[in-house]
N, C-alpha and C positions, 0 to 999 in steps of 0.2 A: 747687255753691250755697255760699256764704258762712254762715258760723258767725252765728245771730242773734246781737248785742248785745246782750243784756238785763238789767236790773238784779234777776235771781237766778240762783242756780245748780240744777242738776238731778242727782239723785244717779240713778241705773235701778237697782233693787234687782231683778235679773236677769243670770243666768249666760247667756241665748240669743244667740246671734250675728243670728239673725234681727231679735228684737227691737234689739239696737245699730245694727244697720244701718238698721233704719225709723227710730229716733230721729235719727240721722245725717242721714238725707235729708230729717226735716222740719226740718234747720237748726240744730241743737240741740247743743251742748257738754255732755259729761254724764261724771259721775265712774260707777263700777261698783261695788255690795257685792251680795253675796248673803247671802240670807234664813238657807239651811241647816234648814228646816224637814222634817219627818215630812210632806210633804205625804198620804199613803194613810193617818195614822191621822184626817185630818178626813173627815166624810163630810156628806153634806146630801143630801136625797131630790129635788131638782131641779139640773140642774147650773147652770143661772146664780148658783144660792144657792152650789153650791159654790167656782165660782170666783172670788166676791165674797167668801167667808168666809178663801179661801187669801190673796187678795191682800193682806186685811186683816190675817193672821198673818202674812205675810212682812214689811209695813211695819213691824208692832211687833216682831218681830222684830230687823230692821235698825234701828229705832228704841234696841231694850234695847242692841246690839251698839254704837252711837253712843254713847250713855251710859256705858258701860264705858272707852270711852277716851276719853272726855271729852270729846266734839265740842262744843266752844263755836260759839254761832252768835249772841250776842248782839248785835256790832255789825257784822258782817258781813252780805252780799248776805242777802237770802230766799233760803230752800233749799228746793226742793220734793225729796219723794223719792217714785217713781214704781215703782209694785209691779204686776204685773201673771199672769194665768194664763188658762192656755185650756184646756179637755178637748174630746176629740170624743164625738159621739154617733152610734152606731150601732144603729139597730135599736131606739132607748128605752135603752140600755145606753151608762153613762158609761166612757169610756176614757181611761188618763191612760197613761204612758211604758210602754211594753212591757216584761214582767218576765225576757224570755227569746228568743232568736232566733225558737224557736218560735213563741212568739206573738205577736210582731211578721211573722213569714211568713203567720197567719192573719188577723191583722187586715188586712195587706194584699192578702189574697187576696177576703177579706171585701168588699173596696171594689172590686176588680174587674167590671166592667160594672156599678155599682150605684152607690152615692150615702152619704155623710154628714153629719155637721153640727159644726161648730165653734162652741161656747161663749165666749167671750173677754172677761175683766174688765180694765178697768184701775183703778186707785186713785191720785188722787195726795195728798199729806198733805205740807201746808207745815208745817214743822218750828219756823219761828219762830212761828206762830198757833196752830198746832195745826189749823187747820181742814183737813177730810178731805172730798174728794170722789172720787164711783167712780160706773159704770156699765158695763154689758155688754153685748154686740153679739152679733149671729148670721150666719152663712154658711152654707149649702151648697153641697157641691161633689159633682157628678157626676161620674162616671169611663168611659174606655173600659176595654176588657177589658188587664188589665195583664199581659203574658206571664212566664212563669215564669225567662225566662233577665234581665227587671229585676230580680224581688224577689232572686232570686240574688244580684244585682250590691249592691242596696242594704243586702242583708244583709250580705255582705261586707264592705263599707265602715263598717255599723255604725252610722251615724247615725241613723239610726230608731229604735236602741233609747233615743235621748236625747230624744223628743219623745211626745208627747202623742198616744194613737191611734198611732205610727210614720207618722204623716201628714206629707211635706216636700213640698208643690204645688211650692213654687218648684225642686226639684230637679232638674237638667238631665233624669233621666231618665223622671219625674213629670209633668213639666209640659207634654209632648206628649200624654200621655193623659188630659188634663184633658178634660172635655168642656164642660163650663161650670161657673162659680163664680155662686150666687146672693149678693150681697153683697159684700164686698172682699178681694182677695188679702190686703192688710196684715193685714186681719184675722183671715183663716186663719193666718197668719205669727205671730200674737203680739201684734199692735198695731196696732188699728185708728188711725189715723191722723188722722180728723175727729173722735173722742171724746177722742183724747189730746187734743188742742189744746185741743177745747170745758173739757176737766176742768182743764189746766193753767191757763188765763185764770180760770176759776172759784175755782180754789183762790189765787190771787194776792193 
């Protein structure tokens, strides 16, 4: 798909490979910046509030970073900053990135033959006008039994330690073990396409 030639630029405020992949699939060209905030210090009761707050904190941190490098957008095209956050909820508890291999193994073991939900936020900030549009999306994932061998391979590879809830549904080892997704896979992966497109148009 050819990149859309639009009179605006996009900065993706995320180091997530999955989000980069989804935004590219949507046909956008973009630069990448990371927020480097202490996500674990931010606490909210509801998962949807937590992911929205985290997306806002990420946006604020990147805007502050852009100001320190004297980022000028006065005469240039409009620039949209896109930030997002995803958490996994299992049995009513919010799960962020696992803190150890042991915790990651427990997370995956819990999903085996069971289910969990993802809550994902998207926030689009127009850096020229200051307009900010955000929203969140939920998806549920149901799993077949996950064999110990698959868990071992995932943990050895280590990528499960870098994602919320240790959950990568698109991973070739996990994908065949997903029984059903209620919602969209792109939402589970961290960037719901329909919501993102809607917010981009609203923020312009």
